[in-house]
C-alpha angles and dihedrals in degrees: 000000000000110000127188112210132187141162145173124238091280092058099038099104094045091047091051090053094047094048091057093043093050093046089052088054090055100257122142109236127208102194110195096178163203096201103192144029090256113124114270140161112266102206092075093058092047089052094048095052094042093051092051090053094041091052090045092241084126127033094218140356135224124198129188129191132144096281103011089232104094095050091044091055091048093049093049090061089070117088117257093017123128105181125177131191105223128186100180142027095259093056092047094050092045092048089058098039097045106022103028091228116194098186126052120201121200131194112222091199091060103030125064123202097266094046091047090052091052092046093049093047092050092047094049092049098044117100128207111260095215120200115084090359093059090048089056093046088053089052090054091048091052089053089053092049092054093064 
């Protein structure tokens, strides 16, 4: 799977760990930054990842900041993106099964390396359930297209 990944300074160390882990698992990684723990503005990285996913240059996206919230908000401003901030495996699986999320946002303050690895693995493996859930996702997409 081709995965776009980005972070701000607060998520840099966790991103670095996840990039290596995902490469070891055979995924192709598009790392859009940031590339240090120096302070930076997170919206740019959320946009970069979301645009790669929206344009189907990447299959999915992963974002990491301190809380997971700021980057999630930024990513959701891009058309065709359904990003979710998830702090455990159940949320990550549900976000894929019920909401067909294509971007996962993690909070480095709340998610250690091992937990992040489990969350990412669960999210990547989970499949949309379809049915009533797909109907609701289509309703959300129609709302987005009316902007």
